[in-house]
DOZAVO-460553 format. One line per 5 residues: number of its first residue (from 0); their letters; for each residue x, y, z of C-alpha. Coordinates in nm, 4 decimals. Each point is the difference from the previous one (the first is absolute). Layout:
NUM> a> X,Y,Z | ...
% end
This chain:
0> xxxxx> 0.0194,-0.0561,-0.0245 | 0.1008,0.3802,-0.0565 | -0.0439,0.2704,0.2964 | 0.0257,0.3773,-0.0524 | 0.1366,0.2233,0.2605
5> xxxxx> -0.1351,0.3858,-0.1246 | 0.1029,0.2729,0.1956 | -0.0380,0.3449,-0.0948 | 0.1817,0.0302,0.3491 | 0.2506,-0.2296,0.0208
10> xxxxx> 0.0683,-0.2626,0.2721 | 0.4003,0.0283,0.1355 | 0.2213,-0.2751,-0.2119 | 0.0032,-0.1942,0.3068 | -0.3961,-0.0789,0.0065
15> xxxxx> 0.0277,-0.0866,-0.4096 | 0.2540,-0.1809,0.0368 | -0.2114,-0.1825,0.3479 | -0.2962,-0.0274,-0.3318 | 0.2206,-0.1275,-0.2330
20> xxxxx> 0.1558,-0.3040,0.2185 | -0.3306,-0.1239,0.1395 | -0.1890,0.0149,-0.3596 | 0.3234,-0.2065,-0.2167 | -0.0053,-0.1624,0.3358
25> xxxxx> -0.3380,-0.1347,-0.0650 | 0.0549,-0.0891,-0.3602 | -0.1268,0.3787,-0.1384 | 0.1853,0.2593,-0.1617 | -0.0463,0.3483,0.0853
30> xxxxx> -0.0559,0.3336,-0.2238 | 0.0754,0.3051,0.1566 | -0.1138,0.3391,-0.1087 | 0.0799,0.2800,0.2434 | -0.0962,0.4355,-0.1112
35> xxxxx> -0.2037,-0.1306,-0.2903 | -0.1400,0.2137,-0.2268 | -0.2329,0.0043,-0.3535 | -0.0944,-0.3286,-0.0670 | 0.2913,-0.1886,0.1463
40> xxxxx> -0.2894,-0.0640,0.3062 | -0.1627,-0.1864,-0.2794 | 0.1813,-0.1510,-0.1788 | 0.1720,-0.2480,0.3240 | -0.3857,-0.0298,0.1352
45> xxxxx> -0.0300,-0.1866,-0.3302 | 0.2064,-0.2802,0.1155 | 0.0120,-0.0119,0.3257 | -0.1912,-0.2797,0.2271 | 0.0432,0.1452,0.3158
50> xxxxx> 0.0576,0.3629,0.0762 | 0.1273,0.2176,0.3151 | -0.0747,0.3477,0.0675 | 0.0364,0.2287,0.2637 | -0.1916,0.3672,-0.0463
55> xxxxx> -0.0095,-0.0888,-0.3684 | -0.3230,0.0725,-0.1432 | -0.1999,-0.3494,-0.1856 | -0.3364,0.1251,-0.0871 | -0.1826,-0.1828,-0.2807
60> xxxxx> 0.1856,0.1102,-0.3011 | 0.2912,-0.2089,0.1601 | -0.1947,-0.2927,0.0440 | -0.1314,0.0282,-0.3368 | 0.3703,-0.0100,-0.1014
65> xxxxx> 0.0631,-0.2991,0.1423 | -0.1462,-0.3213,-0.1143 | 0.2537,-0.2563,0.2193 | -0.0236,0.1967,0.3609 | -0.1012,-0.2799,0.2231
70> xxxxx> 0.1503,0.1991,0.3322 | 0.0663,0.3985,0.1297 | 0.1234,0.0732,0.2796 | 0.0192,0.2929,0.1666 | 0.3138,0.0924,0.1930
75> xxxxx> -0.1364,0.1099,0.2852 | -0.3058,0.0654,0.2125 | -0.2234,0.2094,-0.1730 | -0.1712,-0.1246,-0.3925 | -0.2515,0.2985,-0.0982
80> xxxxx> 0.3272,0.0592,-0.2800 | -0.1369,-0.3222,-0.1525 | -0.4393,-0.0422,-0.1829 | -0.0593,-0.2842,0.2052 | -0.3424,-0.0449,-0.2300
85> xxxxx> 0.1834,-0.0345,-0.3074 | 0.2217,-0.2771,0.2184 | -0.2234,-0.1869,0.0912 | -0.1971,0.0430,-0.3769 | 0.3080,-0.0871,-0.1577
90> xxxxx> 0.0638,-0.3621,0.2865 | 0.2885,0.1793,0.0883 | 0.1301,-0.0405,0.4208 | 0.0437,0.3274,0.1439 | 0.1930,0.0080,0.3785
95> xxxxx> 0.2051,0.1824,0.2067 | 0.3012,-0.0363,0.1921 | -0.1497,0.0974,0.3446 | 0.2579,0.0902,0.3027 | 0.3054,0.0471,-0.1784
100> xxxxx> 0.0311,0.3407,0.0490 | -0.2231,0.0475,0.2520 | 0.3162,0.1549,0.2631 | 0.0950,0.2088,-0.2651 | -0.2708,0.1725,-0.0010
105> xxxxx> -0.0850,-0.0129,0.3388 | 0.3884,0.1106,0.1065 | -0.1609,0.3192,-0.2247 | -0.2748,0.0760,0.1366 | 0.1243,0.0077,0.3135
110> xxxxx> 0.2906,0.2263,-0.1378 | -0.1915,0.2357,-0.1091 | -0.2263,0.0188,0.3484 | 0.3342,0.1407,0.1362 | 0.0858,0.1918,-0.2583
115> xxxxx> -0.3436,0.2172,-0.0010 | 0.0493,0.0485,0.4122 | 0.3504,0.1253,-0.0444 | -0.1202,0.2396,-0.2057 | 0.1507,-0.1256,-0.2947
120> xxxxx> 0.3780,0.0142,0.1402 | -0.0645,0.3952,-0.0770 | 0.1655,0.0851,0.3278 | -0.3059,0.1061,0.2083 | -0.1463,-0.2131,0.3281
125> xxxxx> -0.2085,-0.2433,-0.1120 | -0.1274,-0.3254,0.1645 | 0.0335,-0.3718,0.1163 | -0.2111,-0.2831,-0.1342 | 0.0817,-0.2137,0.3269
130> xxxxx> -0.3249,-0.0141,0.2322 | -0.1939,0.1274,-0.3118 | -0.3187,-0.1230,-0.1708 | 0.0339,-0.2021,-0.2860 | -0.3590,-0.1450,-0.2511
135> xxxxx> 0.0806,-0.2069,-0.2487 | -0.3211,-0.0124,-0.2722 | 0.0361,-0.3876,-0.1226 | 0.1890,-0.2748,0.1660 | 0.2254,-0.1312,-0.2811
140> xxxxx> 0.3456,-0.1355,-0.0033 | 0.1692,0.4144,-0.0272 | -0.2368,0.0776,0.2902 | 0.1027,-0.2601,0.2533 | 0.3426,0.0436,-0.0846
145> xxxxx> -0.0946,0.3497,0.0780 | -0.1710,-0.1424,0.3353 | 0.3590,-0.2043,0.0862 | 0.2489,0.3430,-0.0007 | -0.2509,0.2119,0.1354
150> xxxxx> -0.0417,-0.2274,0.3444 | 0.4251,0.1113,-0.0038 | -0.1267,0.3544,0.0334 | -0.2477,-0.0507,0.2564 | -0.2963,0.0804,-0.1971
155> xxxxx> -0.3967,-0.0532,0.0513 | -0.1198,-0.1895,-0.3009 | -0.3015,-0.0328,-0.1628 | -0.1206,-0.0950,-0.3354 | -0.3762,-0.0366,-0.1780
160> xxxxx> 0.0533,-0.2987,-0.3139 | -0.3524,-0.0913,-0.1117 | 0.1058,-0.3385,-0.1442 | 0.2504,-0.1319,0.3101 | -0.2203,-0.0702,0.3079
165> xxxxx> -0.0065,0.1557,0.2857 | 0.1820,-0.2635,0.1819 | 0.2601,-0.0641,-0.2857 | 0.1842,0.4159,0.1009 | -0.0875,-0.0570,0.4159
170> xxxxx> 0.2370,-0.3062,-0.0516 | 0.2285,0.2531,-0.1282 | 0.0051,0.1903,0.2991 | -0.1938,0.2900,-0.2276 | -0.3544,0.1014,0.1423
175> xxxxx> -0.2270,-0.0200,-0.2297 | -0.1806,0.3121,-0.1131 | -0.3900,-0.0707,-0.1632 | -0.0400,0.3383,-0.2227 | 0.2894,0.1880,-0.1506
180> xxxxx> -0.1355,0.3566,0.1075 | 0.0728,-0.1520,0.3515 | 0.3849,-0.1032,-0.1164 | 0.0280,0.3739,-0.1382 | -0.1626,0.1669,0.2746
185> xxxxx> 0.2299,-0.1981,0.2754 | 0.3505,-0.0170,-0.1572 | 0.2997,0.2415,0.0058 | 0.1153,-0.1765,-0.3060 | -0.2114,-0.1930,-0.2681
190> xxxxx> 0.1388,-0.2364,-0.2176 | -0.1695,-0.0882,-0.3665 | 0.0078,-0.3584,-0.1592 | -0.3321,-0.0561,-0.2144 | 0.0417,-0.0788,-0.3610
195> xxxxx> -0.1879,0.1585,-0.3087 | -0.2838,-0.0949,0.0259 | -0.3008,0.1535,-0.1406 | -0.1472,-0.0127,0.3085 | 0.3784,0.1648,0.1759
200> xxxxx> 0.0376,0.2832,-0.2770 | -0.0043,0.2850,0.1119 | -0.1407,-0.0485,0.3474 | 0.2088,0.1158,0.2195 | -0.0372,0.3878,-0.0169
205> xxxxx> -0.1023,0.3518,0.1721 | -0.2448,-0.1402,0.2978 | 0.1847,-0.3113,0.0470 | 0.3539,0.1667,0.0621 | -0.2002,0.2762,0.1808
210> xxxxx> -0.1176,-0.2159,0.2523 | 0.4262,-0.0614,0.0740 | 0.0461,0.2059,0.3060 | 0.2524,0.2620,0.0547 | 0.3948,0.0028,-0.1506
215> xxxxx> -0.0918,-0.4234,-0.1498 | 0.2156,-0.1216,-0.2650 | -0.1936,-0.1679,-0.3309 | 0.2229,-0.2851,-0.1421 | -0.0506,-0.1598,-0.3692
220> xxxxx> 0.2427,-0.2377,-0.1145 | -0.3588,-0.1838,-0.1875 | -0.1254,0.1580,-0.2676 | -0.0768,0.3326,-0.1763 | -0.2941,-0.0191,-0.1292
225> xxxxx> -0.1913,-0.0945,0.3960 | 0.0353,0.3419,0.0434 | -0.2062,0.2899,-0.1084 | 0.2387,0.2711,-0.0086 | -0.2621,0.2946,-0.0378
230> xxxxx> -0.1432,-0.0994,0.3276 | 0.3868,-0.0701,0.1256 | 0.1392,0.3177,-0.0967 | -0.3490,0.2017,0.1944 | 0.1100,-0.1858,0.2714
235> xxxxx> 0.3510,0.1068,-0.0021 | -0.0880,0.3409,-0.0594 | -0.3065,0.0248,0.3653 | 0.2443,-0.1786,0.1712 | 0.3605,0.0831,-0.0256
240> xxxxx> 0.1118,-0.2185,0.2644 | -0.0854,-0.3355,-0.1938 | 0.3122,-0.1675,-0.1982 | -0.0377,-0.2227,-0.3294 | 0.3304,-0.2212,-0.0995
245> xxxxx> -0.0520,-0.2032,-0.2999 | 0.2005,-0.2493,-0.1915 | -0.2371,-0.0110,-0.2746 | 0.0276,0.3736,-0.1835 | -0.3523,0.1938,-0.0037
250> xxxxx> -0.1204,0.1892,-0.2752 | 0.0031,0.2873,0.1628 | 0.3131,0.0304,0.1119 | 0.1589,0.2341,-0.1227 | -0.2718,0.2328,0.1678
255> xxxxx> -0.0361,-0.1494,0.3289 | 0.3692,0.0180,0.0711 | 0.0075,0.3857,-0.1743 | -0.3633,0.0420,0.2724 | 0.1542,-0.1676,0.2861
260> xxxxx> 0.3898,-0.0703,0.0235 | 0.1493,-0.2543,0.2095 | -0.3398,-0.0882,0.1217 | -0.0166,-0.2172,-0.3184 | 0.2982,-0.2831,-0.1219
265> xxxxx> -0.0233,-0.1607,-0.2834 | 0.2530,-0.2762,-0.1689 | 0.1125,0.0396,-0.3699 | -0.0765,-0.3160,-0.0385 | -0.1519,-0.2852,0.2088
270> xxxxx> 0.2041,-0.1329,0.1675 | -0.1358,-0.2336,0.2801 | 0.1370,-0.2816,-0.1251 | 0.3363,0.1315,-0.0872 | 0.1942,-0.1751,0.1071
275> xxxxx> 0.3203,-0.2649,-0.0875 | -0.1592,-0.2128,0.2414 | -0.3355,0.0352,-0.1300 | 0.0452,0.0198,-0.3656 | 0.1970,-0.3875,0.0208
280> xxxxx> -0.2604,-0.1484,0.2496 | -0.2681,0.1393,-0.2745 | 0.1477,-0.1280,-0.2757 | 0.1493,-0.3310,0.0881 | -0.3890,-0.0806,0.1387
285> xxxxx> -0.1543,0.1104,-0.2839 | 0.2060,-0.2812,-0.2288 | -0.0123,-0.2550,0.2561 | -0.4444,0.0567,0.0070 | 0.0335,-0.0389,-0.4214
290> xxxxx> 0.2393,-0.3143,0.0448 | -0.2049,-0.1119,0.2701 | -0.2810,0.0093,-0.2659 | 0.0763,-0.1839,-0.2800 | 0.0910,-0.2684,0.1921
295> xxxxx> -0.2922,-0.0993,0.1208 | -0.2416,0.3013,-0.0045 | 0.0449,0.1652,0.3503 | -0.1574,0.2996,0.0152 | 0.0474,0.0549,0.3335
300> xxxx> -0.0044,0.3755,-0.0014 | -0.2564,0.1258,-0.2779 | -0.2271,0.2843,-0.0765 | -0.1939,-0.0312,-0.2502
% end
Protein backbone atom coordinates (compact mmCIF):
# COMPACT_ATOMS: atom_id res chain seq x y z
CA UNK A 1 0.00 0.00 0.00
CA UNK A 2 1.15 3.55 -0.70
CA UNK A 3 0.90 5.84 2.31
CA UNK A 4 0.88 9.55 1.47
CA UNK A 5 2.22 11.97 4.07
CA UNK A 6 0.86 15.33 2.91
CA UNK A 7 1.69 18.31 5.10
CA UNK A 8 1.71 21.99 4.21
CA UNK A 9 3.37 22.46 7.61
CA UNK A 10 6.02 19.71 7.56
CA UNK A 11 6.78 17.26 10.33
CA UNK A 12 10.28 17.23 11.77
CA UNK A 13 12.81 15.14 9.87
CA UNK A 14 12.93 12.74 12.83
CA UNK A 15 9.16 12.25 12.60
CA UNK A 16 9.27 11.68 8.84
CA UNK A 17 12.08 9.14 9.28
CA UNK A 18 10.08 7.35 11.97
CA UNK A 19 6.91 7.29 9.87
CA UNK A 20 8.86 5.90 6.92
CA UNK A 21 10.45 3.20 9.06
CA UNK A 22 7.06 2.08 10.46
CA UNK A 23 5.50 2.03 6.98
CA UNK A 24 8.34 0.20 5.25
CA UNK A 25 8.84 -2.32 8.05
CA UNK A 26 5.21 -3.32 7.51
CA UNK A 27 5.72 -3.70 3.76
CA UNK A 28 4.19 -0.39 2.67
CA UNK A 29 5.70 2.52 0.73
CA UNK A 30 5.69 6.16 1.84
CA UNK A 31 5.31 9.23 -0.35
CA UNK A 32 6.18 12.53 1.32
CA UNK A 33 4.59 15.74 0.04
CA UNK A 34 5.49 18.92 1.92
CA UNK A 35 4.63 22.59 1.37
CA UNK A 36 2.63 21.56 -1.68
CA UNK A 37 1.15 23.93 -4.24
CA UNK A 38 -1.29 23.85 -7.12
CA UNK A 39 -2.21 20.38 -8.29
CA UNK A 40 0.55 18.59 -6.36
CA UNK A 41 -1.84 17.28 -3.69
CA UNK A 42 -4.38 16.05 -6.24
CA UNK A 43 -1.67 14.29 -8.22
CA UNK A 44 -0.35 12.54 -5.12
CA UNK A 45 -3.82 11.59 -3.88
CA UNK A 46 -4.51 9.76 -7.14
CA UNK A 47 -1.91 7.14 -6.13
CA UNK A 48 -2.59 7.01 -2.37
CA UNK A 49 -4.11 4.12 -0.42
CA UNK A 50 -3.71 5.91 2.91
CA UNK A 51 -3.21 9.53 3.93
CA UNK A 52 -1.60 11.22 6.91
CA UNK A 53 -2.25 14.95 7.37
CA UNK A 54 -1.92 17.58 10.05
CA UNK A 55 -4.14 20.68 9.73
CA UNK A 56 -4.34 20.26 5.96
CA UNK A 57 -7.83 20.71 4.53
CA UNK A 58 -9.17 17.54 2.97
CA UNK A 59 -12.52 18.45 1.47
CA UNK A 60 -14.93 16.64 -0.82
CA UNK A 61 -12.96 17.73 -3.89
CA UNK A 62 -9.72 16.27 -2.50
CA UNK A 63 -11.49 13.04 -1.55
CA UNK A 64 -12.90 12.79 -5.06
CA UNK A 65 -9.34 12.93 -6.39
CA UNK A 66 -8.33 9.84 -4.36
CA UNK A 67 -10.03 6.76 -5.90
CA UNK A 68 -7.77 4.29 -4.04
CA UNK A 69 -7.91 5.96 -0.64
CA UNK A 70 -9.08 3.73 2.21
CA UNK A 71 -8.03 5.60 5.36
CA UNK A 72 -7.14 9.15 6.44
CA UNK A 73 -5.41 9.76 9.75
CA UNK A 74 -5.25 13.26 11.17
CA UNK A 75 -2.05 13.47 13.21
CA UNK A 76 -3.61 15.34 16.11
CA UNK A 77 -6.86 15.49 18.01
CA UNK A 78 -9.03 17.89 16.04
CA UNK A 79 -10.38 16.68 12.69
CA UNK A 80 -12.70 19.45 11.48
CA UNK A 81 -10.29 20.01 8.57
CA UNK A 82 -11.55 16.76 7.04
CA UNK A 83 -14.94 16.42 5.32
CA UNK A 84 -16.26 13.43 7.27
CA UNK A 85 -19.47 13.16 5.27
CA UNK A 86 -17.59 13.00 1.98
CA UNK A 87 -15.13 10.47 3.41
CA UNK A 88 -17.93 8.27 4.72
CA UNK A 89 -19.77 8.43 1.40
CA UNK A 90 -16.58 7.28 -0.32
CA UNK A 91 -16.10 4.42 2.14
CA UNK A 92 -12.99 5.98 3.67
CA UNK A 93 -12.18 5.54 7.36
CA UNK A 94 -11.09 8.72 9.16
CA UNK A 95 -9.12 8.56 12.39
CA UNK A 96 -7.37 10.99 14.68
CA UNK A 97 -4.52 10.42 17.16
CA UNK A 98 -5.99 11.54 20.49
CA UNK A 99 -3.65 12.24 23.35
CA UNK A 100 -0.43 12.42 21.36
CA UNK A 101 -0.08 16.21 21.60
CA UNK A 102 -2.17 16.77 24.70
CA UNK A 103 0.72 17.54 27.01
CA UNK A 104 2.16 20.10 24.61
CA UNK A 105 -1.15 21.97 24.38
CA UNK A 106 -1.68 21.75 28.14
CA UNK A 107 1.74 23.27 28.81
CA UNK A 108 0.89 26.11 26.43
CA UNK A 109 -2.35 26.76 28.34
CA UNK A 110 -0.48 27.08 31.63
CA UNK A 111 2.24 29.16 29.99
CA UNK A 112 -0.37 31.55 28.60
CA UNK A 113 -2.04 31.78 31.99
CA UNK A 114 1.24 32.78 33.61
CA UNK A 115 2.06 35.21 30.82
CA UNK A 116 -1.34 36.89 31.12
CA UNK A 117 -1.13 37.04 34.90
CA UNK A 118 2.31 38.70 34.65
CA UNK A 119 1.11 41.33 32.16
CA UNK A 120 3.10 39.86 29.26
CA UNK A 121 6.28 40.37 31.31
CA UNK A 122 6.15 44.10 30.64
CA UNK A 123 7.82 45.03 33.92
CA UNK A 124 4.65 46.03 35.75
CA UNK A 125 3.29 44.31 38.84
CA UNK A 126 1.33 41.24 37.85
CA UNK A 127 -0.29 38.38 39.69
CA UNK A 128 0.18 34.68 40.32
CA UNK A 129 -1.86 31.73 39.15
CA UNK A 130 -1.15 29.76 42.34
CA UNK A 131 -4.30 29.06 44.35
CA UNK A 132 -6.50 30.64 41.68
CA UNK A 133 -9.68 29.03 40.36
CA UNK A 134 -9.36 27.29 36.98
CA UNK A 135 -12.32 26.30 34.83
CA UNK A 136 -12.01 23.84 31.95
CA UNK A 137 -14.59 23.97 29.19
CA UNK A 138 -14.60 20.30 28.10
CA UNK A 139 -12.69 17.54 29.80
CA UNK A 140 -10.78 15.60 27.16
CA UNK A 141 -7.12 14.67 27.10
CA UNK A 142 -5.80 18.23 26.94
CA UNK A 143 -7.98 19.39 29.83
CA UNK A 144 -6.91 16.42 31.95
CA UNK A 145 -3.29 17.32 31.38
CA UNK A 146 -4.00 20.96 32.22
CA UNK A 147 -5.65 19.84 35.45
CA UNK A 148 -2.67 17.69 36.36
CA UNK A 149 -0.25 20.58 35.86
CA UNK A 150 -2.54 23.06 37.60
CA UNK A 151 -2.68 20.93 40.72
CA UNK A 152 1.02 21.63 41.14
CA UNK A 153 0.13 25.32 41.48
CA UNK A 154 -2.47 24.56 44.13
CA UNK A 155 -5.28 25.69 41.83
CA UNK A 156 -8.94 24.95 42.50
CA UNK A 157 -10.10 23.18 39.33
CA UNK A 158 -13.58 22.67 37.89
CA UNK A 159 -14.83 21.46 34.51
CA UNK A 160 -17.90 20.99 32.39
CA UNK A 161 -18.38 18.49 29.59
CA UNK A 162 -21.77 17.29 28.33
CA UNK A 163 -20.13 14.15 26.95
CA UNK A 164 -18.22 13.22 30.11
CA UNK A 165 -20.14 12.02 33.18
CA UNK A 166 -19.73 14.13 36.30
CA UNK A 167 -18.40 11.08 38.13
CA UNK A 168 -15.58 10.65 35.62
CA UNK A 169 -14.60 14.30 36.08
CA UNK A 170 -14.66 14.09 39.87
CA UNK A 171 -12.58 10.89 39.80
CA UNK A 172 -9.75 13.10 38.53
CA UNK A 173 -10.04 15.41 41.52
CA UNK A 174 -11.87 18.06 39.49
CA UNK A 175 -15.21 19.58 40.47
CA UNK A 176 -17.96 18.92 37.91
CA UNK A 177 -20.06 21.95 36.99
CA UNK A 178 -23.55 21.59 35.53
CA UNK A 179 -24.04 24.97 33.85
CA UNK A 180 -21.62 26.72 31.51
CA UNK A 181 -22.61 30.08 32.95
CA UNK A 182 -21.48 28.89 36.38
CA UNK A 183 -18.11 27.74 35.01
CA UNK A 184 -17.45 31.23 33.66
CA UNK A 185 -18.78 33.06 36.70
CA UNK A 186 -16.89 30.92 39.17
CA UNK A 187 -13.33 30.90 37.85
CA UNK A 188 -10.43 33.31 37.60
CA UNK A 189 -9.07 31.52 34.54
CA UNK A 190 -11.20 29.67 31.99
CA UNK A 191 -9.58 27.49 29.33
CA UNK A 192 -11.57 26.51 26.24
CA UNK A 193 -11.19 23.00 24.81
CA UNK A 194 -14.34 22.42 22.76
CA UNK A 195 -14.37 21.41 19.08
CA UNK A 196 -15.92 23.56 16.36
CA UNK A 197 -19.30 22.02 15.58
CA UNK A 198 -22.61 23.49 14.39
CA UNK A 199 -23.64 23.67 18.06
CA UNK A 200 -20.46 25.37 19.33
CA UNK A 201 -19.56 27.82 16.56
CA UNK A 202 -19.96 31.37 17.88
CA UNK A 203 -21.23 30.02 21.20
CA UNK A 204 -18.80 31.99 23.39
CA UNK A 205 -19.80 35.63 23.17
CA UNK A 206 -20.51 38.82 25.06
CA UNK A 207 -22.94 37.57 27.67
CA UNK A 208 -20.94 34.51 28.62
CA UNK A 209 -17.59 36.33 28.70
CA UNK A 210 -19.03 39.11 30.85
CA UNK A 211 -19.93 36.54 33.49
CA UNK A 212 -16.22 36.13 34.24
CA UNK A 213 -15.16 37.55 37.62
CA UNK A 214 -13.04 40.67 37.95
CA UNK A 215 -9.52 40.25 36.59
CA UNK A 216 -10.29 36.99 34.79
CA UNK A 217 -8.30 35.43 31.96
CA UNK A 218 -9.94 33.56 29.07
CA UNK A 219 -7.67 31.17 27.14
CA UNK A 220 -8.51 29.50 23.84
CA UNK A 221 -6.26 26.79 22.41
CA UNK A 222 -9.15 25.04 20.67
CA UNK A 223 -10.75 26.64 17.59
CA UNK A 224 -11.31 30.29 16.68
CA UNK A 225 -14.76 29.47 15.32
CA UNK A 226 -16.20 28.84 18.78
CA UNK A 227 -15.78 32.54 19.61
CA UNK A 228 -18.33 35.19 18.65
CA UNK A 229 -15.66 37.73 17.72
CA UNK A 230 -17.96 40.76 17.76
CA UNK A 231 -19.20 39.68 21.18
CA UNK A 232 -15.63 39.21 22.40
CA UNK A 233 -14.70 42.72 21.30
CA UNK A 234 -17.77 44.16 23.02
CA UNK A 235 -17.02 42.26 26.23
CA UNK A 236 -13.39 43.40 26.30
CA UNK A 237 -14.50 47.00 25.75
CA UNK A 238 -17.01 46.85 28.60
CA UNK A 239 -14.77 44.89 30.92
CA UNK A 240 -11.25 46.43 30.97
CA UNK A 241 -10.24 43.90 33.64
CA UNK A 242 -10.59 40.83 31.37
CA UNK A 243 -7.83 39.35 29.19
CA UNK A 244 -8.11 37.03 26.19
CA UNK A 245 -5.14 34.87 25.14
CA UNK A 246 -5.44 32.46 22.22
CA UNK A 247 -3.47 29.99 20.15
CA UNK A 248 -6.04 30.51 17.40
CA UNK A 249 -5.80 34.02 15.98
CA UNK A 250 -9.26 35.54 15.45
CA UNK A 251 -10.16 37.28 12.21
CA UNK A 252 -10.30 40.60 14.09
CA UNK A 253 -6.93 40.05 15.80
CA UNK A 254 -5.36 43.28 14.50
CA UNK A 255 -8.30 45.37 15.67
CA UNK A 256 -8.36 43.69 19.09
CA UNK A 257 -4.64 44.31 19.57
CA UNK A 258 -5.03 47.96 18.60
CA UNK A 259 -7.94 48.43 20.99
CA UNK A 260 -6.79 46.39 23.97
CA UNK A 261 -2.99 46.16 23.84
CA UNK A 262 -1.48 43.46 26.02
CA UNK A 263 -4.89 42.44 27.35
CA UNK A 264 -4.98 40.21 24.28
CA UNK A 265 -2.34 37.88 22.87
CA UNK A 266 -2.37 35.60 19.83
CA UNK A 267 0.32 33.21 18.66
CA UNK A 268 1.49 33.95 15.08
CA UNK A 269 0.20 30.53 14.03
CA UNK A 270 -1.42 27.68 15.89
CA UNK A 271 1.43 26.18 17.90
CA UNK A 272 -0.13 24.23 20.76
CA UNK A 273 1.15 20.96 19.35
CA UNK A 274 4.35 22.47 17.99
CA UNK A 275 6.87 20.73 20.20
CA UNK A 276 9.47 18.23 19.10
CA UNK A 277 7.88 15.61 21.31
CA UNK A 278 4.30 16.11 20.12
CA UNK A 279 5.39 16.37 16.50
CA UNK A 280 7.09 13.00 16.75
CA UNK A 281 4.42 11.26 18.82
CA UNK A 282 1.48 12.24 16.60
CA UNK A 283 3.25 11.28 13.39
CA UNK A 284 4.36 7.89 14.65
CA UNK A 285 0.91 7.18 16.08
CA UNK A 286 -0.69 7.98 12.72
CA UNK A 287 1.66 5.58 10.93
CA UNK A 288 1.04 2.79 13.43
CA UNK A 289 -2.72 3.22 13.12
CA UNK A 290 -2.55 2.89 9.35
CA UNK A 291 -0.37 -0.22 9.60
CA UNK A 292 -2.84 -1.76 12.08
CA UNK A 293 -5.77 -0.89 9.81
CA UNK A 294 -4.24 -2.65 6.82
CA UNK A 295 -3.09 -5.59 8.96
CA UNK A 296 -6.43 -6.53 10.51
CA UNK A 297 -8.96 -3.73 10.03
CA UNK A 298 -8.31 -2.10 13.42
CA UNK A 299 -10.03 1.30 13.53
CA UNK A 300 -10.00 2.08 17.24
CA UNK A 301 -9.73 5.84 16.73
CA UNK A 302 -12.28 6.11 13.92
CA UNK A 303 -14.25 9.38 14.00
CA UNK A 304 -16.69 8.84 11.11
